[in-house]
N, CA, C and O atoms as a GROMACS GRO file, in nm:
protein
  224
    1MET      N    1  -1.396   0.444   0.451
    1MET     CA    2  -1.340   0.544   0.394
    1MET      C    3  -1.188   0.543   0.439
    1MET      O    4  -1.083   0.542   0.376
    2ALA      N    5  -1.218   0.542   0.571
    2ALA     CA    6  -1.096   0.589   0.636
    2ALA      C    7  -0.977   0.475   0.657
    2ALA      O    8  -0.855   0.478   0.672
    3ILE      N    9  -1.100   0.352   0.647
    3ILE     CA   10  -0.980   0.251   0.702
    3ILE      C   11  -0.903   0.201   0.572
    3ILE      O   12  -0.802   0.132   0.586
    4GLY      N   13  -0.953   0.237   0.434
    4GLY     CA   14  -0.894   0.232   0.310
    4GLY      C   15  -0.812   0.296   0.293
    4GLY      O   16  -0.716   0.247   0.232
    5VAL      N   17  -0.806   0.438   0.336
    5VAL     CA   18  -0.696   0.552   0.312
    5VAL      C   19  -0.598   0.481   0.432
    5VAL      O   20  -0.504   0.439   0.364
    6LEU      N   21  -0.577   0.456   0.532
    6LEU     CA   22  -0.499   0.404   0.633
    6LEU      C   23  -0.418   0.272   0.555
    6LEU      O   24  -0.296   0.279   0.534
    7VAL      N   25  -0.485   0.170   0.521
    7VAL     CA   26  -0.431   0.046   0.471
    7VAL      C   27  -0.337   0.109   0.393
    7VAL      O   28  -0.215   0.107   0.414
    8THR      N   29  -0.418   0.190   0.263
    8THR     CA   30  -0.331   0.198   0.146
    8THR      C   31  -0.182   0.298   0.194
    8THR      O   32  -0.070   0.270   0.151
    9LEU      N   33  -0.198   0.370   0.254
    9LEU     CA   34  -0.092   0.396   0.305
    9LEU      C   35  -0.008   0.389   0.389
    9LEU      O   36   0.093   0.459   0.400
   10VAL      N   37  -0.054   0.281   0.471
   10VAL     CA   38   0.082   0.194   0.516
   10VAL      C   39   0.118   0.077   0.444
   10VAL      O   40   0.216   0.014   0.485
   11CYS      N   41   0.052   0.032   0.340
   11CYS     CA   42   0.101  -0.059   0.256
   11CYS      C   43   0.222   0.010   0.162
   11CYS      O   44   0.338  -0.030   0.150
   12THR      N   45   0.158   0.134   0.096
   12THR     CA   46   0.230   0.186   0.021
   12THR      C   47   0.376   0.226   0.073
   12THR      O   48   0.476   0.237   0.003
   13GLY      N   49   0.366   0.249   0.232
   13GLY     CA   50   0.510   0.290   0.297
   13GLY      C   51   0.570   0.135   0.310
   13GLY      O   52   0.683   0.126   0.263
   14LEU      N   53   0.527   0.040   0.353
   14LEU     CA   54   0.602  -0.106   0.379
   14LEU      C   55   0.642  -0.125   0.209
   14LEU      O   56   0.762  -0.134   0.183
   15LEU      N   57   0.562  -0.130   0.117
   15LEU     CA   58   0.667  -0.126  -0.004
   15LEU      C   59   0.777  -0.057  -0.075
   15LEU      O   60   0.856  -0.106  -0.156
   16LEU      N   61   0.768   0.090  -0.024
   16LEU     CA   62   0.847   0.180  -0.043
   16LEU      C   63   0.988   0.122   0.016
   16LEU      O   64   1.090   0.104  -0.050
   17LEU      N   65   0.968   0.093   0.173
   17LEU     CA   66   1.098   0.038   0.237
   17LEU      C   67   1.164  -0.071   0.200
   17LEU      O   68   1.287  -0.080   0.205
   18VAL      N   69   1.086  -0.161   0.161
   18VAL     CA   70   1.108  -0.296   0.115
   18VAL      C   71   1.160  -0.244   0.001
   18VAL      O   72   1.280  -0.272   0.009
   19GLY      N   73   1.145  -0.190  -0.093
   19GLY     CA   74   1.202  -0.127  -0.242
   19GLY      C   75   1.359  -0.091  -0.202
   19GLY      O   76   1.458  -0.149  -0.247
   20ILE      N   77   1.359   0.012  -0.115
   20ILE     CA   78   1.456   0.114  -0.090
   20ILE      C   79   1.551   0.008  -0.019
   20ILE      O   80   1.668   0.013  -0.058
   21TRP      N   81   1.521  -0.086   0.079
   21TRP     CA   82   1.623  -0.217   0.126
   21TRP      C   83   1.663  -0.298   0.040
   21TRP      O   84   1.777  -0.344   0.055
   22ALA      N   85   1.582  -0.340  -0.072
   22ALA     CA   86   1.639  -0.412  -0.143
   22ALA      C   87   1.724  -0.396  -0.251
   22ALA      O   88   1.789  -0.484  -0.307
   23LEU      N   89   1.717  -0.219  -0.289
   23LEU     CA   90   1.788  -0.191  -0.377
   23LEU      C   91   1.921  -0.106  -0.310
   23LEU      O   92   1.990  -0.036  -0.385
   24GLU      N   93   1.947  -0.114  -0.193
   24GLU     CA   94   2.064  -0.035  -0.121
   24GLU      C   95   2.194  -0.079  -0.172
   24GLU      O   96   2.218  -0.197  -0.198
   25GLY      N   97   2.263  -0.002  -0.183
   25GLY     CA   98   2.372  -0.026  -0.237
   25GLY      C   99   2.384  -0.066  -0.366
   25GLY      O  100   2.501  -0.086  -0.399
   26ARG      N  101   2.316  -0.081  -0.437
   26ARG     CA  102   2.308  -0.069  -0.584
   26ARG      C  103   2.277   0.052  -0.683
   26ARG      O  104   2.266   0.062  -0.806
   27GLY      N  105   2.270   0.127  -0.588
   27GLY     CA  106   2.208   0.252  -0.703
   27GLY      C  107   2.103   0.252  -0.767
   27GLY      O  108   2.107   0.305  -0.878
   28GLY      N  109   2.007   0.208  -0.731
   28GLY     CA  110   1.875   0.187  -0.816
   28GLY      C  111   1.748   0.268  -0.723
   28GLY      O  112   1.736   0.269  -0.600
   29THR      N  113   1.686   0.316  -0.798
   29THR     CA  114   1.557   0.396  -0.765
   29THR      C  115   1.439   0.287  -0.727
   29THR      O  116   1.444   0.167  -0.754
   30VAL      N  117   1.334   0.356  -0.658
   30VAL     CA  118   1.244   0.333  -0.637
   30VAL      C  119   1.130   0.403  -0.677
   30VAL      O  120   1.104   0.505  -0.612
   31ASN      N  121   1.027   0.358  -0.806
   31ASN     CA  122   0.962   0.478  -0.817
   31ASN      C  123   0.800   0.438  -0.733
   31ASN      O  124   0.744   0.329  -0.725
   32LEU      N  125   0.757   0.571  -0.680
   32LEU     CA  126   0.594   0.598  -0.629
   32LEU      C  127   0.518   0.516  -0.648
   32LEU      O  128   0.464   0.432  -0.576
   33LEU      N  129   0.511   0.544  -0.778
   33LEU     CA  130   0.318   0.462  -0.864
   33LEU      C  131   0.378   0.318  -0.828
   33LEU      O  132   0.285   0.251  -0.783
   34SER      N  133   0.505   0.238  -0.830
   34SER     CA  134   0.533   0.119  -0.833
   34SER      C  135   0.474   0.040  -0.683
   34SER      O  136   0.452  -0.081  -0.670
   35CYS      N  137   0.459   0.140  -0.586
   35CYS     CA  138   0.424   0.119  -0.454
   35CYS      C  139   0.291   0.189  -0.419
   35CYS      O  140   0.240   0.179  -0.308
   36LEU      N  141   0.253   0.241  -0.493
   36LEU     CA  142   0.173   0.318  -0.464
   36LEU      C  143  -0.023   0.244  -0.560
   36LEU      O  144  -0.143   0.245  -0.533
   37VAL      N  145   0.020   0.221  -0.612
   37VAL     CA  146  -0.082   0.153  -0.705
   37VAL      C  147  -0.123   0.004  -0.630
   37VAL      O  148  -0.242  -0.026  -0.643
   38PRO      N  149  -0.036  -0.094  -0.552
   38PRO     CA  150  -0.056  -0.186  -0.536
   38PRO      C  151  -0.085  -0.176  -0.360
   38PRO      O  152  -0.137  -0.260  -0.287
   39GLY      N  153  -0.034  -0.049  -0.329
   39GLY     CA  154  -0.069  -0.013  -0.197
   39GLY      C  155  -0.233   0.037  -0.228
   39GLY      O  156  -0.316   0.017  -0.139
   40LEU      N  157  -0.267   0.086  -0.329
   40LEU     CA  158  -0.434   0.176  -0.332
   40LEU      C  159  -0.532  -0.002  -0.387
   40LEU      O  160  -0.644  -0.023  -0.341
   41VAL      N  161  -0.494  -0.060  -0.440
   41VAL     CA  162  -0.554  -0.185  -0.465
   41VAL      C  163  -0.583  -0.240  -0.320
   41VAL      O  164  -0.701  -0.271  -0.302
   42VAL      N  165  -0.506  -0.258  -0.223
   42VAL     CA  166  -0.478  -0.356  -0.125
   42VAL      C  167  -0.595  -0.274  -0.024
   42VAL      O  168  -0.677  -0.333   0.046
   43GLY      N  169  -0.582  -0.120  -0.037
   43GLY     CA  170  -0.665  -0.034   0.056
   43GLY      C  171  -0.816  -0.070   0.006
   43GLY      O  172  -0.900  -0.126   0.075
   44ILE      N  173  -0.830  -0.032  -0.110
   44ILE     CA  174  -0.984  -0.027  -0.166
   44ILE      C  175  -1.037  -0.200  -0.142
   44ILE      O  176  -1.158  -0.219  -0.130
   45TRP      N  177  -0.954  -0.306  -0.137
   45TRP     CA  178  -1.032  -0.429  -0.091
   45TRP      C  179  -1.012  -0.439   0.037
   45TRP      O  180  -1.056  -0.546   0.080
   46ALA      N  181  -0.949  -0.352   0.140
   46ALA     CA  182  -0.948  -0.366   0.279
   46ALA      C  183  -1.089  -0.329   0.282
   46ALA      O  184  -1.163  -0.421   0.318
   47ALA      N  185  -1.150  -0.207   0.251
   47ALA     CA  186  -1.240  -0.065   0.273
   47ALA      C  187  -1.353  -0.190   0.230
   47ALA      O  188  -1.415  -0.239   0.324
   48ARG      N  189  -1.373  -0.228   0.130
   48ARG     CA  190  -1.480  -0.317   0.063
   48ARG      C  191  -1.536  -0.444   0.156
   48ARG      O  192  -1.652  -0.485   0.169
   49ARG      N  193  -1.417  -0.490   0.211
   49ARG     CA  194  -1.440  -0.623   0.319
   49ARG      C  195  -1.482  -0.571   0.419
   49ARG      O  196  -1.592  -0.616   0.453
   50TYR      N  197  -1.427  -0.467   0.506
   50TYR     CA  198  -1.446  -0.401   0.598
   50TYR      C  199  -1.618  -0.375   0.622
   50TYR      O  200  -1.696  -0.406   0.712
   51ARG      N  201  -1.631  -0.306   0.497
   51ARG     CA  202  -1.759  -0.237   0.495
   51ARG      C  203  -1.910  -0.389   0.474
   51ARG      O  204  -2.022  -0.401   0.524
   52ARG      N  205  -1.838  -0.466   0.388
   52ARG     CA  206  -1.941  -0.604   0.380
   52ARG      C  207  -1.948  -0.634   0.516
   52ARG      O  208  -2.060  -0.664   0.555
   53ARG      N  209  -1.848  -0.633   0.607
   53ARG     CA  210  -1.825  -0.689   0.737
   53ARG      C  211  -1.947  -0.643   0.820
   53ARG      O  212  -2.041  -0.709   0.864
   54ARG      N  213  -1.918  -0.505   0.831
   54ARG     CA  214  -1.997  -0.418   0.918
   54ARG      C  215  -2.159  -0.375   0.894
   54ARG      O  216  -2.234  -0.328   0.979
   55THR      N  217  -2.189  -0.405   0.759
   55THR     CA  218  -2.363  -0.407   0.728
   55THR      C  219  -2.382  -0.550   0.728
   55THR      O  220  -2.484  -0.554   0.658
   56GLU      N  221  -2.354  -0.689   0.761
   56GLU     CA  222  -2.432  -0.782   0.740
   56GLU      C  223  -2.496  -0.830   0.844
   56GLU      O  224  -2.575  -0.924   0.829
   0.00000   0.00000   0.00000
């Protein structure tokens, strides 16, 4: 579970940074949910993959 949380936090942070960087100077905003949902999906995928490799 710790792997999934860590990957989720890293992916969400990276997506936020990229979104802020892309909209810099344009006056746009970045919605947290638009970064959290893909980060959560990647975190769940990474945790499942890690668990499968460790149990085989």
